[in-house]
N, C-alpha and C positions, 0 to 999 in steps of 0.2 A: 202629290199622287195624281196621275192623269185619270180623269173621271171616265169610267166605262161601266156598263151595267151588265156584266156577265158575258155569256156566249150566245150562240144563235138558237138555243133551244126554245126560247120564248121571247117574242118581241112585243113590247108594250105599245098598244095603240097604233099599229100600222095596219094598213088595209091588206097587205100581202106580206109573206115572209121576206125579210130583208136579208141581204148577204152579209154574213159576219165578216168583220175586218178588224185587224189589230190597229188601234188608233195610233200606235207608235210607228207603224210602218205601212201606210196605205199605198197602193199602187198609183203612181202619178196618173192624172187624167189629162188627156190632150183635148183642147177646145175643139168643138166641131164648128163647121162654117155657120150653122144656124145659131150657135151659142155665143157669137161674138157681137160686139156693139154694131149698131147700124153704120152703114157706109158714111164716112166723114165725121163720125163721132168716136173719139177714143174712149176706151173703157178705162176709167181712172180707178185704179185700186187704192183703197185707203191705206194710210200709213200703218195702221194696225194690222194690215194684211201683208204688206211688203216687208215691214220691219227693217227698213234700210238702216244700216249701221249698227244693228243689234246683233251681238254675238250669238252664235248658234246655241250655245249651252246655257244661255241666260233665260230668265222668264220673259215672255213676250209682252208684258205689261203689268197692269194692276188689276187684281180680282175685283169684280163688281160687287157692291154691297147687296146683301140679300134683300134688303128693303126695296131695292130698285127692280127686283125680279118677281117677288111674290105678287100673286093676284091672277087676274084673267086677261088673256091676250087673244086678239082676233086676227086671223089671217086676212090681210088686205091686198096682197099681190103675190104672184108666183112667177118665178123666172126659171128657165132651164139651167141646169148646172153644166160644167165644162165637159162632162162625159156624155151629154145627151146626143142621141143619134142625129146625124146631119138632116136638116129639114124638118125635124120634129118640134111641134109646138108644145110647150109645157102643159101638163094636165092641171087645169085650174079648178078642179073639183074641191080643193081645200079652201078656196076663198069663202070667207064667212064662218069657217069653223073656229071654235074657241078652244084655247089651251089654258088649263087651270094648273097653277103651281101653288101648293100650300105646303106646310111643314109635314103633312101626313101623306100627300098624294100628288103626283104629277101625271097629267093625261089629258086627252081630248074629251071635251064635254059632249055628251050624247044628247039625243032629242028630248030626253027627260030632264035636261039641265044638270045632270050629274056625271061624274067620272066613275065608270064601273071599276070596282076594286080589282077584278080579275084581269082587266085590260090596262091598268095604270101602272105607274112606277111608284112602288111604296117607299116611304121614308126617303124622298128624293133629296139630292144635293147636287152641287155643281162645283167645278174647279177650273181654274185657269189651266190652259194646256202647259205641259211640263217645261218645254223649251221653245225657243224661237225657231229652231230647225223643224220641230214637229208642227208648229203653228204655220210656217210657210208652206209645208206640204199639205196640210189640211185646207189652207186657204185657196189652193188652186181650183178646187171645185166651184168656188164662189165667183170666179172672175166675170162671167157674163152678167151676173146679177147686179153689180154695182151701178152700171150705167143705166139699167132699166129702172132701178129703185130710186136713183137720183139722190142718194144720201151724201152729205158732205164728208170728206175724209176726216176732218177734225171731230166729227160727231161719233165716229165708230170706235167702240172700245175693244179691249183685247179679247181673243177667242177663248171660249170656255167649252166644257162638255158636261152633259148631264150624267148623273149616277143614281142607281137604285140600290138602297141598302136592304138586301134580302138574301136569304139563304138559297132561294130558288134561282135558276138561271134565267133571269129576266133582265132586259135592258131597254132603254128608251131611245128609239131612233134606228136609222138604217145601218149604222156602223159601230154597234156596241157602245153607243152613247153619242147622240147627235151633237155636232159642233154648232155653236151659235155665237153671234157677236151682238152684245148690247149696243144700242144706238141711242144717243141723246134724244130727248123729246118723247120718251116712253115707247121706243120701238126696239125691235129685235129682228135680226136676220139669222135664219136657222136652216140647215140642210134637212131634207126629208127624203122619202122614198121616190121612186119613179123619176129619177134625175131632176128633182125639184129643189129649188131654194125658195124659202118662204119669207115674206116680209110680214111681221106681226106688229100690231099696235096694242098697247096696254089700255084696256077699257075699264078696269077696276083694280084697286090695290088690295 
């Protein structure tokens, strides 16, 4: 089951209302001139993104163990996604923010050191994207980020999406369940609002 967290009625922990989108059929995003790699530097997409030789109707990889994701994560870098307006620099206001993932709640940590229940994703879970075809489509938005973040292709895991187990129409992220890639070394690359791709580092388990 592809993880998504409901509809657009309530978005967990976003600074502004996000645009609802069906994770199984997102409109392809065309890279802008500002969202490409620097001149002379090729943007190398990880194998977990291109999925070369993987059949469209098969899983895009192996699901990450929960033990590798539970804990607190800090945003250490921000890149523009492939749909960012030409010439626009990414909003870096998320750098330094912390994301907490426990069995009870997923969300951004506030100034008081806590995740507000009304702004978080209750009873969170995650799942690998359903098929390689969906994963390739979701991965288009991440293209400009890989060169900026400098992660090795072999270190990038399969794409996943967050889910909120609630009767209310709540989801975590800008597209009905933010897509993220686990990265070896306690890192994670995750899409967010305002045309941003976030690089997070795990600071505690």
